[in-house]
C-alpha positions as CSV (number, residue, x, y, z in Angstrom):
1,M,0.0,0.0,0.0
2,A,2.7,2.5,1.0
3,H,4.8,1.7,-2.0
4,R,2.3,2.8,-4.5
5,W,2.1,6.3,-2.9
6,K,5.9,6.5,-3.0
7,V,5.7,5.8,-6.7
8,L,3.0,8.5,-7.1
9,A,5.1,11.0,-5.2
10,I,8.3,10.4,-7.3
11,T,6.5,10.4,-10.7
12,S,4.5,13.4,-9.7
13,I,7.7,15.4,-9.0
14,G,9.0,14.6,-12.5
15,L,5.6,15.5,-14.0
16,F,5.6,18.7,-11.9
17,M,9.1,19.8,-13.1
18,A,8.3,19.2,-16.7
19,S,4.9,21.0,-16.5
20,L,6.1,23.9,-14.4
21,D,8.9,24.6,-16.8
22,L,6.4,25.3,-19.6
23,F,4.6,28.0,-17.7
24,I,7.7,29.6,-16.0
25,V,9.5,30.2,-19.3
26,N,6.4,31.7,-20.8
27,I,6.1,34.4,-18.0
28,A,9.9,35.0,-18.2
29,F,9.9,35.7,-22.0
30,P,9.9,39.6,-21.6
31,D,12.9,39.4,-19.3
32,L,14.7,37.1,-21.7
33,S,14.0,39.7,-24.4
34,R,15.6,42.4,-22.3
35,S,18.6,40.3,-21.4
36,F,19.4,39.4,-25.1
37,G,18.7,42.9,-26.4
38,D,20.5,42.3,-29.7
39,A,18.4,39.2,-30.5
40,S,15.4,39.4,-32.9
41,L,11.9,38.5,-31.8
42,S,12.1,35.6,-34.3
43,S,15.2,34.1,-32.7
44,L,13.8,34.6,-29.2
45,S,10.6,32.7,-30.1
46,W,12.7,29.6,-30.6
47,V,13.3,29.4,-26.8
48,L,9.6,28.4,-26.7
49,N,9.1,26.8,-30.1
50,G,12.2,24.7,-30.0
51,Y,11.1,23.1,-26.8
52,A,7.5,22.5,-28.1
53,I,8.7,20.9,-31.4
54,V,11.2,18.5,-29.8
55,F,8.8,17.6,-26.9
56,A,6.0,16.8,-29.3
57,A,8.3,14.9,-31.7
58,L,9.8,12.6,-29.0
59,L,6.9,11.8,-26.8
60,V,5.6,8.7,-28.6
61,P,9.0,7.2,-29.5
62,A,10.2,7.8,-25.9
63,G,7.1,6.1,-24.5
64,R,7.4,3.1,-26.8
65,I,11.1,2.7,-26.1
66,A,10.3,2.9,-22.4
67,D,7.8,0.1,-22.7
68,R,10.5,-2.0,-24.4
69,V,13.7,-1.2,-22.5
70,G,12.3,-0.3,-19.1
71,R,10.2,2.6,-17.8
72,K,12.3,3.2,-14.7
73,R,15.4,3.4,-16.7
74,V,13.9,5.9,-19.2
75,F,12.3,8.0,-16.4
76,V,15.5,8.4,-14.4
77,S,17.5,9.1,-17.5
78,G,14.9,11.7,-18.5
79,L,15.2,13.3,-15.0
80,L,19.0,13.5,-15.3
81,A,18.9,14.8,-18.9
82,F,16.3,17.5,-17.8
83,S,18.4,18.5,-14.9
84,L,21.6,18.8,-16.9
85,A,19.8,20.7,-19.7
86,S,18.4,23.1,-17.0
87,A,21.9,23.9,-15.8
88,L,23.0,24.5,-19.4
89,C,20.0,26.8,-20.0
90,A,20.9,28.9,-16.9
91,A,24.5,29.2,-18.1
92,A,23.7,29.9,-21.8
93,P,25.5,33.0,-23.0
94,S,23.6,33.4,-26.2
95,I,20.2,32.7,-27.8
96,P,21.4,29.8,-30.0
97,L,23.0,28.0,-27.0
98,L,19.9,28.6,-24.9
99,V,17.7,27.2,-27.7
100,A,19.9,24.1,-28.0
101,A,19.8,23.5,-24.2
102,R,16.0,23.9,-24.3
103,M,15.8,21.2,-27.0
104,L,17.8,18.9,-24.7
105,Q,15.6,19.8,-21.9
106,A,12.5,18.9,-24.0
107,A,14.1,15.5,-24.8
108,G,14.4,14.9,-21.0
109,A,10.8,16.0,-20.5
110,A,9.6,13.7,-23.3
111,M,11.3,10.8,-21.6
112,M,9.6,11.7,-18.2
113,I,6.0,12.4,-19.1
114,P,4.9,9.1,-20.6
115,T,6.9,7.1,-18.1
116,T,5.2,8.8,-15.2
117,L,1.8,7.2,-16.0
118,G,3.6,4.1,-17.3
119,L,5.1,3.6,-13.8
120,L,2.1,4.8,-11.9
121,L,-0.7,2.8,-13.4
122,P,0.8,-0.7,-12.7
123,A,1.3,0.3,-9.1
124,F,-2.4,0.7,-8.5
125,P,-5.2,-1.8,-8.9
126,A,-7.5,-1.3,-11.8
127,T,-10.3,0.1,-9.6
128,Q,-8.0,2.8,-8.2
129,R,-6.4,3.8,-11.5
130,P,-8.9,6.6,-12.3
131,V,-8.2,8.1,-8.9
132,A,-4.5,7.9,-9.5
133,I,-5.0,9.6,-12.9
134,G,-7.0,12.3,-11.3
135,I,-4.2,13.0,-8.9
136,W,-1.7,12.9,-11.8
137,S,-3.8,15.5,-13.6
138,A,-4.1,17.6,-10.5
139,V,-0.3,17.8,-10.2
140,S,-0.2,19.1,-13.8
141,G,-2.8,21.7,-12.8
142,V,-0.9,22.8,-9.7
143,A,2.2,23.3,-11.9
144,A,0.2,25.4,-14.3
145,A,-1.1,27.4,-11.3
146,L,2.2,27.9,-9.6
147,G,4.2,28.5,-12.8
148,P,3.2,32.1,-13.4
149,P,3.7,33.4,-9.9
150,I,6.8,31.4,-9.3
151,G,8.2,32.6,-12.6
152,G,7.2,36.1,-11.8
153,L,9.1,36.0,-8.5
154,L,12.2,34.3,-9.9
155,V,12.4,36.7,-12.8
156,Q,12.7,39.6,-10.2
157,L,16.1,38.0,-9.5
158,S,17.1,36.9,-12.9
159,W,15.7,34.6,-15.7
160,H,18.6,32.3,-14.9
161,W,16.9,31.2,-11.7
162,I,13.9,29.7,-13.6
163,F,16.2,27.0,-14.8
164,L,18.5,26.6,-11.8
165,V,15.7,25.6,-9.5
166,N,15.3,22.3,-11.5
167,V,18.8,21.1,-10.9
168,P,18.8,20.1,-7.2
169,I,15.2,18.8,-7.4
170,G,15.9,16.7,-10.4
171,L,19.1,15.1,-9.1
172,A,17.5,14.3,-5.7
173,T,14.4,12.8,-7.3
174,A,16.6,10.7,-9.6
175,A,18.5,9.3,-6.7
176,V,15.4,8.4,-4.8
177,G,13.7,7.0,-7.9
178,M,16.7,4.6,-8.4
179,R,16.0,3.1,-5.0
180,V,12.2,3.1,-4.8
181,L,10.9,2.5,-8.3
182,D,10.4,-1.0,-9.7
183,E,11.4,-1.6,-13.3
184,A,8.6,-2.3,-15.7
185,R,8.8,-3.3,-19.3
186,E,7.0,-5.5,-21.8
187,P,7.6,-9.2,-21.5
188,E,8.0,-9.7,-25.3
189,D,11.4,-9.9,-26.9
190,G,12.4,-8.0,-30.0
191,R,14.1,-4.7,-30.7
192,P,12.0,-1.6,-30.8
193,D,11.5,-0.1,-34.3
194,L,14.1,2.7,-34.1
195,L,13.7,3.7,-37.8
196,G,9.9,3.9,-37.2
197,A,10.5,6.1,-34.1
198,L,12.8,8.4,-36.2
199,L,10.1,8.7,-39.0
200,L,7.4,9.6,-36.4
201,A,9.7,12.0,-34.6
202,L,10.6,13.8,-37.8
203,G,7.0,13.9,-39.0
204,I,5.6,15.2,-35.8
205,G,8.5,17.7,-35.4
206,L,7.9,19.1,-38.9
207,L,4.2,19.3,-38.3
208,T,4.7,21.2,-35.1
209,L,7.3,23.4,-36.8
210,A,4.8,24.4,-39.5
211,I,2.1,25.0,-36.9
212,V,4.2,27.2,-34.5
213,Q,5.9,29.2,-37.3
214,G,2.9,29.5,-39.6
215,P,1.8,32.8,-38.1
216,E,5.3,34.3,-38.4
217,W,6.4,32.9,-41.7
218,G,3.0,33.0,-43.4
219,W,0.8,30.0,-44.1
220,T,1.6,30.1,-47.8
221,D,5.4,30.4,-47.3
222,G,7.4,27.6,-48.9
223,R,8.9,26.6,-45.6
224,V,5.5,26.1,-44.0
225,L,4.0,24.2,-47.0
226,G,7.2,22.1,-47.4
227,S,7.1,21.2,-43.7
228,F,3.4,20.2,-43.9
229,L,4.1,18.1,-47.0
230,A,7.2,16.4,-45.5
231,A,5.2,15.7,-42.3
232,I,2.5,14.0,-44.3
233,L,4.9,11.9,-46.2
234,L,6.9,10.9,-43.1
235,V,3.8,10.0,-41.1
236,A,2.5,7.9,-44.1
237,A,5.8,6.1,-44.2
238,F,5.7,5.5,-40.5
239,L,2.2,4.0,-40.7
240,R,3.2,1.8,-43.6
241,R,6.2,0.6,-41.7
242,S,4.2,0.1,-38.5
243,A,1.8,-2.2,-40.4
244,H,4.6,-4.6,-41.2
245,H,7.1,-4.4,-38.4
246,R,7.2,-7.0,-35.7
247,A,7.6,-4.5,-32.9
248,P,6.2,-1.2,-34.2
249,V,6.3,2.1,-32.2
250,I,2.5,2.1,-32.3
251,E,0.4,-1.0,-33.1
252,L,-2.2,0.2,-35.6
253,P,-5.0,-1.7,-34.0
254,L,-4.4,0.5,-31.0
255,L,-5.8,3.4,-33.0
256,R,-8.9,1.5,-33.8
257,V,-9.8,1.1,-30.1
258,R,-12.8,3.5,-29.9
259,S,-12.2,4.8,-26.4
260,F,-8.5,5.4,-27.1
261,A,-9.1,7.2,-30.4
262,L,-12.0,9.4,-29.2
263,A,-10.3,10.4,-26.0
264,N,-7.1,11.4,-27.7
265,L,-9.1,13.3,-30.4
266,A,-11.1,15.1,-27.8
267,T,-7.8,16.0,-26.0
268,L,-6.4,17.4,-29.2
269,V,-9.5,19.6,-29.8
270,F,-9.8,20.6,-26.1
271,F,-6.1,21.7,-25.9
272,M,-6.6,23.9,-29.0
273,G,-8.9,25.9,-26.8
274,F,-6.6,25.5,-23.7
275,G,-3.5,26.8,-25.5
276,A,-5.5,29.9,-26.8
277,M,-6.9,30.4,-23.3
278,L,-3.5,30.6,-21.6
279,L,-1.8,32.9,-24.1
280,S,-4.9,35.2,-24.5
281,G,-5.0,35.6,-20.7
282,V,-1.3,36.7,-20.6
283,L,-1.8,39.1,-23.5
284,L,-5.0,40.6,-22.0
285,L,-3.5,41.3,-18.6
286,T,0.0,42.5,-19.8
287,E,-0.7,44.2,-23.1
288,V,-4.4,45.4,-23.0
289,W,-4.6,46.1,-19.2
290,G,-0.9,47.0,-18.8
291,W,-0.1,44.9,-15.8
292,S,3.4,43.7,-14.9
293,E,4.5,40.1,-15.4
294,L,4.5,39.5,-11.7
295,R,1.0,40.8,-11.2
296,A,-0.3,39.0,-14.2
297,G,1.3,35.7,-12.9
298,F,-0.6,35.9,-9.7
299,A,-3.8,37.0,-11.5
300,L,-3.7,33.9,-13.7
301,S,-3.1,31.4,-11.0
302,P,-6.8,30.9,-9.7
303,G,-7.8,29.2,-13.0
304,P,-5.1,26.5,-12.9
305,L,-5.7,26.1,-9.1
306,M,-9.4,25.3,-9.8
307,A,-8.2,22.8,-12.5
308,A,-6.1,21.1,-9.8
309,A,-8.9,21.1,-7.3
310,F,-11.4,19.5,-9.7
311,A,-9.1,17.0,-11.3
312,A,-8.8,14.3,-8.6
313,P,-12.5,14.4,-7.5
314,S,-13.5,14.2,-11.2
315,G,-11.3,11.1,-11.5
316,R,-13.1,9.5,-8.6
317,I,-16.5,10.4,-10.0
318,G,-15.6,9.2,-13.4
319,A,-14.5,5.9,-11.9
320,R,-18.0,5.4,-10.5
321,I,-20.3,6.7,-13.3
322,G,-18.0,6.7,-16.3
323,Q,-15.7,9.3,-17.8
324,R,-18.1,10.3,-20.6
325,P,-20.6,12.5,-18.6
326,V,-17.8,14.1,-16.5
327,A,-15.6,15.0,-19.5
328,T,-18.6,16.2,-21.5
329,L,-19.7,18.5,-18.7
330,G,-16.2,19.8,-18.1
331,A,-15.8,20.7,-21.8
332,L,-19.1,22.5,-21.8
333,I,-18.2,24.5,-18.7
334,F,-14.9,25.3,-20.4
335,A,-16.8,26.6,-23.4
336,G,-19.1,28.5,-21.2
337,S,-16.2,30.4,-19.6
338,F,-15.4,31.9,-23.0
339,A,-19.0,32.9,-23.6
340,F,-18.8,34.8,-20.3
341,M,-15.5,36.4,-21.4
342,L,-17.0,37.5,-24.7
343,A,-20.0,39.1,-22.9
344,A,-18.1,40.7,-20.0
345,I,-14.5,41.6,-20.7
346,G,-13.6,44.9,-22.2
347,P,-10.6,47.3,-22.4
348,R,-10.9,48.5,-18.8
349,P,-9.2,46.3,-16.1
350,E,-12.2,44.9,-14.2
351,Y,-10.5,41.8,-12.9
352,A,-12.8,40.7,-10.0
353,S,-16.0,41.0,-11.9
354,T,-15.0,39.7,-15.3
355,F,-11.6,37.9,-15.7
356,L,-11.5,36.2,-12.4
357,P,-14.9,34.4,-12.6
358,A,-14.3,33.5,-16.2
359,F,-10.9,31.9,-15.4
360,V,-12.2,30.2,-12.3
361,L,-15.1,28.7,-14.4
362,G,-12.7,27.7,-17.2
363,G,-10.3,26.1,-14.7
364,S,-13.1,24.1,-13.3
365,G,-13.9,22.7,-16.7
366,V,-10.3,22.0,-17.4
367,G,-10.0,20.0,-14.2
368,M,-13.1,17.9,-14.9
369,T,-11.9,17.2,-18.5
370,L,-8.3,16.4,-17.6
371,G,-9.3,14.3,-14.7
372,T,-11.2,12.0,-16.9
373,L,-9.9,12.0,-20.5
374,P,-6.6,10.3,-19.6
375,A,-8.5,7.5,-17.8
376,A,-10.8,7.1,-20.9
377,A,-7.7,6.9,-23.1
378,T,-5.9,4.2,-21.1
379,A,-8.9,2.2,-19.8
380,S,-8.8,-0.3,-22.7
381,L,-5.0,-0.6,-22.8
382,P,-3.0,-3.6,-21.5
383,P,-0.3,-2.8,-18.9
384,G,2.4,-3.3,-21.5
385,R,1.1,-0.3,-23.5
386,F,0.6,2.2,-20.6
387,A,3.7,4.3,-21.5
388,T,3.0,4.2,-25.2
389,G,-0.7,5.1,-24.7
390,S,0.3,7.9,-22.3
391,A,2.7,9.3,-24.8
392,V,0.1,9.4,-27.5
393,F,-2.2,11.3,-25.1
394,G,0.7,13.7,-24.3
395,M,1.4,14.2,-28.0
396,A,-2.3,15.1,-28.5
397,R,-2.1,17.6,-25.7
398,Q,1.1,19.2,-27.1
399,L,-0.2,19.4,-30.7
400,G,-3.5,20.8,-29.6
401,S,-1.8,23.5,-27.6
402,A,0.5,24.4,-30.5
403,I,-2.4,24.7,-32.9
404,G,-4.3,26.8,-30.4
405,V,-1.4,29.2,-29.9
406,A,-0.8,29.4,-33.6
407,V,-4.5,30.2,-34.4
408,L,-4.6,32.8,-31.7
409,V,-1.4,34.5,-33.0
410,A,-2.8,34.5,-36.5
411,L,-6.1,36.0,-35.3
412,V,-4.3,38.7,-33.3
413,D,-2.1,39.5,-36.3
414,S,-5.1,39.8,-38.6
415,A,-6.8,42.2,-36.2
416,G,-4.8,45.1,-37.6
417,G,-3.4,46.4,-34.3
418,D,-6.7,46.0,-32.4
419,L,-5.4,43.5,-29.8
420,L,-8.6,43.2,-27.9
421,H,-10.5,42.4,-31.1
422,G,-8.0,39.7,-32.0
423,L,-8.3,38.2,-28.5
424,R,-12.1,38.2,-28.8
425,S,-11.7,36.3,-32.1
426,G,-9.5,33.8,-30.2
427,W,-12.1,33.4,-27.5
428,W,-14.7,32.5,-30.2
429,F,-12.2,29.9,-31.4
430,A,-11.7,28.5,-27.9
431,L,-15.4,28.4,-27.3
432,G,-15.8,26.3,-30.5
433,A,-13.0,24.0,-29.4
434,G,-14.7,23.4,-26.1
435,L,-18.0,22.5,-27.8
436,G,-16.1,20.2,-30.2
437,A,-14.4,18.5,-27.3
438,A,-17.7,18.1,-25.5
439,A,-19.2,16.4,-28.6
440,L,-16.3,14.0,-28.9
441,A,-16.3,13.2,-25.1
442,F,-20.1,12.5,-25.4
443,S,-19.3,9.9,-28.1
444,L,-17.0,7.9,-25.8
445,P,-18.3,4.4,-25.2
446,A,-20.0,3.5,-21.9
447,P,-17.7,1.7,-19.4
448,A,-19.6,-1.5,-19.6
449,K,-19.1,-1.7,-23.4
450,S,-15.6,-0.4,-23.7
451,T,-13.7,-3.6,-23.0
452,A,-16.0,-6.2,-24.5
453,S,-16.4,-4.9,-28.0
454,E,-13.1,-3.3,-28.8
455,P,-10.1,-5.1,-30.4
456,S,-7.2,-5.9,-28.2
457,P,-4.3,-3.4,-28.8
458,A,-1.9,-6.1,-27.9
459,A,-2.8,-8.4,-30.8
460,P,0.2,-7.5,-33.0
461,A,2.7,-8.3,-30.3
462,A,1.2,-11.8,-30.0
463,A,1.2,-12.5,-33.7
């Protein structure tokens, strides 16, 4: 009994570090710009974009390799790589070196995220896994809540500190994890498909590159169109190879499991709205209302705190009545928060009566959705595919966020200097994403039917 909670604590620290880093760096971006005054805005954006591209590209290959070679080994290696890269980020004397260190940091995070659930789920009996997933989601929500204020405080000292804090925590967690965690891997023999992993990583990386750079380069630019085309060809080659390889990165029957496919698609659509939500909140507070990064960081935190508060209870309720109604209601509440923002928020800073209730409402919807969709995605998976399935879920989250940010930036750019008008267009987009995610969540199979009628994702491994 005590061991499973130790596993939860260790994996939660790794998840917290990787999640916190995303939000801390976002709030520190203005200070980075001031520190590297000779750097262009385009080069500075790669501090964020380089991380997003590498992280999305490596999630699924890292998860599949962890299933094959050992989740404990990959998790601890990811912690060490993340800690080393954080030290390199703090010491980076130039933007190119900072971007390179951020890419290494993203590789470490990609190794940690899927293995957290891959180590956590086998430690809990099937009846308690939805609760464990709810706590896992709450940790991510707490990181999102604490990221802006912690980042705002650390930036008062220097942007270097947002990376330095990871080093002692990561090294200590790796040392404890080596002693406490049990190794877990697939029982089958056979080498993982490294070429397939490379094809998928390049394909997802180019897709993410096109999405995040589209607003800046232009959607008809040859680099964007070429990246989209190359991504399609690489993913097609990956799917063809997966259909014939003995140990593919993703078994194709896994994608035909209805609960798995719908939950990940709902996650992709939901995070399109979520990505737009976070960036639009920062832009509204700092650019339209003229608040400082520190004040904006604290003003943003109630929304993620509500997400953290609702995630674990939603996981427990979903375990009793099924994930479908809870996730559907959460997505509808999320969409409703944008309807409120569209009706109430204007150019004057009326935080308590407009932004705060909207973000609290939206955070509640986020917690309900994220407390249940991971459970729906992994419910039909055998233990040998927990890390791979978690990685696919994480990739859906990352791609959705990248699309949401890209769409918001494009809408803001097309507003002709009227930032609030561009943000309102982004809120309409996020509202639509919430409604779309609700429709997909409502299509999830009922719990009693999800395991009897769906094909086994482990079938290719047994063939």
